[in-house]
C-alpha positions as MATLAB code, in Angstrom:
seq = 'XXXXXXXXXXXXXXXXXXXXXXXXXXXXXXXXXXXXXXXXXXXXXXXXXXXXXXXXXXXXXXXXXXXXXXXXXXXXXXXXXXXXXXXXXXXXXXXXXXXXXXXXXXXXXXXXXXXXXXXXXXXXXXXXXXXXXXXXXXXXXXXXXXXXXXXXXXXXXXXXXXXXXXXXXXXXXX';
ca = [
      32.219    4.779  -37.440;
      28.900    6.603  -37.607;
      27.597    7.825  -34.253;
      24.235    6.380  -33.285;
      21.359    8.735  -32.688;
      20.040    8.839  -29.148;
      16.791    7.032  -28.512;
      13.755    8.753  -27.102;
      11.657    6.603  -24.738;
       7.915    7.291  -24.673;
       5.711    5.591  -22.084;
       2.047    5.043  -22.969;
      -0.083    4.084  -19.965;
      -3.321    2.463  -21.054;
      -6.721    3.279  -19.628;
      -9.607    0.879  -19.250;
     -13.360    1.412  -19.171;
     -15.609    0.096  -16.405;
     -16.631   -3.159  -18.159;
     -12.952   -4.032  -18.667;
     -12.163   -3.166  -15.041;
     -15.051   -5.356  -13.916;
     -13.587   -8.247  -15.929;
     -10.118   -7.668  -14.434;
     -11.135   -7.147  -10.802;
     -14.415   -9.023  -10.504;
     -15.941   -5.894   -8.939;
     -19.369   -5.144  -10.398;
     -19.808   -1.761  -12.068;
     -22.672   -0.960   -9.696;
     -20.281   -1.445   -6.746;
     -17.687    0.813   -8.399;
     -20.362    3.492   -8.898;
     -21.377    3.157   -5.239;
     -17.750    3.443   -4.086;
     -17.328    6.509   -6.312;
     -20.494    8.066   -4.833;
     -19.254    7.357   -1.290;
     -15.843    8.909   -2.039;
     -13.914    5.638   -1.803;
     -12.956    5.742   -5.472;
     -11.862    8.676   -7.574;
     -12.294    8.082  -11.268;
     -11.393   10.165  -14.281;
     -14.465   10.786  -16.379;
     -14.517   11.024  -20.155;
     -17.990   12.239  -20.935;
     -20.188   10.085  -18.756;
     -17.814    7.142  -18.732;
     -15.249    6.400  -16.066;
     -11.755    5.487  -17.225;
      -9.253    3.678  -15.044;
      -5.485    3.402  -15.182;
      -3.366    0.673  -13.647;
      -3.071    2.732  -10.449;
      -6.878    2.806  -10.108;
      -7.133   -0.901  -10.864;
      -4.379   -1.632   -8.321;
      -6.369    0.314   -5.725;
      -9.586   -1.526   -6.602;
      -8.091   -5.005   -6.627;
      -6.378   -4.372   -3.278;
      -9.579   -2.956   -1.785;
     -11.455   -6.012   -3.087;
      -9.031   -8.458   -1.475;
      -8.864   -6.631    1.846;
     -12.618   -6.260    2.257;
     -13.044   -9.929    1.287;
     -10.666  -10.803    4.146;
     -12.884   -8.870    6.553;
     -10.683   -5.787    6.908;
     -12.747   -2.759    7.903;
     -13.476   -0.486    4.942;
     -11.679    2.504    6.510;
      -8.513    0.471    7.086;
      -8.808   -1.154    3.657;
      -9.055    2.251    1.934;
      -5.855    3.456    3.627;
      -3.976    0.242    2.881;
      -5.211    0.096   -0.735;
      -4.156    3.694   -1.296;
      -0.661    2.927   -0.029;
      -0.382   -0.320   -2.017;
      -1.785    0.931   -5.342;
       1.471    2.477   -6.671;
       3.372   -0.762   -6.006;
       0.631   -2.891   -7.563;
       0.636   -0.567  -10.595;
       4.411   -0.923  -10.952;
       4.262   -4.712  -10.852;
       1.381   -4.692  -13.388;
       3.435   -2.511  -15.730;
       6.553   -4.643  -15.323;
       4.556   -7.833  -15.960;
       2.881   -6.428  -19.072;
       5.909   -5.036  -20.901;
       8.953   -6.583  -22.507;
      11.743   -7.465  -20.078;
      14.121   -4.904  -21.583;
      11.511   -2.163  -21.061;
      10.904   -2.891  -17.348;
      13.512   -0.364  -16.107;
      11.555    2.444  -17.770;
       8.198    1.822  -16.080;
       6.841    2.097  -12.576;
       8.263    3.765   -9.497;
      11.567    5.542   -9.982;
      13.790    6.390   -7.068;
      11.617    4.344   -4.714;
      12.352    1.016   -3.160;
      10.426   -1.660   -4.989;
       9.304   -4.331   -2.561;
       6.930   -7.220   -3.068;
       4.886   -6.683    0.086;
       3.229   -3.689    1.670;
       2.655   -4.215    5.362;
       0.174   -2.105    7.286;
       0.647   -2.629   11.010;
      -2.288   -2.238   13.381;
      -0.412    0.640   15.047;
      -0.454    2.590   11.763;
       3.070    1.889   10.473;
       3.158    1.289    6.718;
       6.250   -0.520    5.465;
       7.476   -1.896    2.161;
       9.196   -5.238    2.621;
      10.803   -7.847    0.431;
      10.117  -10.546    2.995;
       7.481  -10.541    5.728;
       9.696  -12.582    8.064;
      12.270   -9.769    8.227;
       9.571   -7.280    9.217;
       8.243   -9.597   11.937;
      11.758  -10.089   13.330;
      12.291   -6.315   13.394;
       8.975   -5.785   15.203;
       9.898   -8.473   17.743;
      13.246   -6.777   18.348;
      11.425   -3.467   18.943;
       8.934   -5.146   21.282;
       5.992   -4.310   19.024;
       3.157   -6.581   18.001;
       3.301   -8.009   14.499;
      -0.460   -7.760   13.955;
      -0.842   -6.415   10.443;
      -2.365   -6.475    6.987;
       0.002   -7.951    4.386;
      -0.561   -7.097    0.732;
       1.318   -9.065   -1.921;
       1.655   -6.237   -4.444;
       3.588   -8.338   -6.945;
       0.935  -11.042   -7.253;
      -1.841   -8.437   -7.537;
       0.071   -6.580  -10.260;
       0.680   -9.806  -12.144;
      -3.025  -10.629  -11.839;
      -3.910   -7.288  -13.451;
      -1.424   -7.851  -16.302;
      -2.732  -11.388  -16.870;
      -6.418  -10.394  -16.923;
      -6.160   -7.078  -18.781;
      -7.437   -7.216  -22.368;
      -4.282   -5.416  -23.569;
      -0.919   -4.302  -22.207;
      -1.084   -2.007  -19.184;
       1.862    0.019  -20.474;
       3.592    0.326  -23.819;
       7.180    1.529  -24.122;
       7.897    3.129  -27.474;
      11.403    3.831  -28.712;
      12.014    6.549  -31.301;
      15.181    7.949  -32.695;
      15.656   11.378  -31.117;
      15.462   14.217  -33.572;
];
């Protein structure tokens, strides 16, 4: 029996230019430039063009949804920053082959569908909102919060992106 050669896994995270991000998020490029100028958005620049990864798009799409719901910009920026890594992970998982999903996204962190930002400043990852509310009730705390469905936002990014968000390449190790 011939031993098999180990496989090397290489993760390629795609980047997107502003027109593509506008198509994915619905946020006009002029708004993105304004947010960048105001310090709400940090963008990698290649020449004079901004390039965005799934993390950036996750931040933008979360910020878009929160501000559309009337959440104050300051609160929305904090919540979007906390949610972006989860949204990115779900976008990567949704855009790659099922067998490649274990190689992408957050490693060593608890993956939960929802990010909950309580009005008292607590930020919690939760699989179910009802469990969080029950815990808050038990602690005698109000359940007033912002709930972000990171999974649905990530899936939205994967669905609207013009190409895969992440590509997992397998090569025979040398």
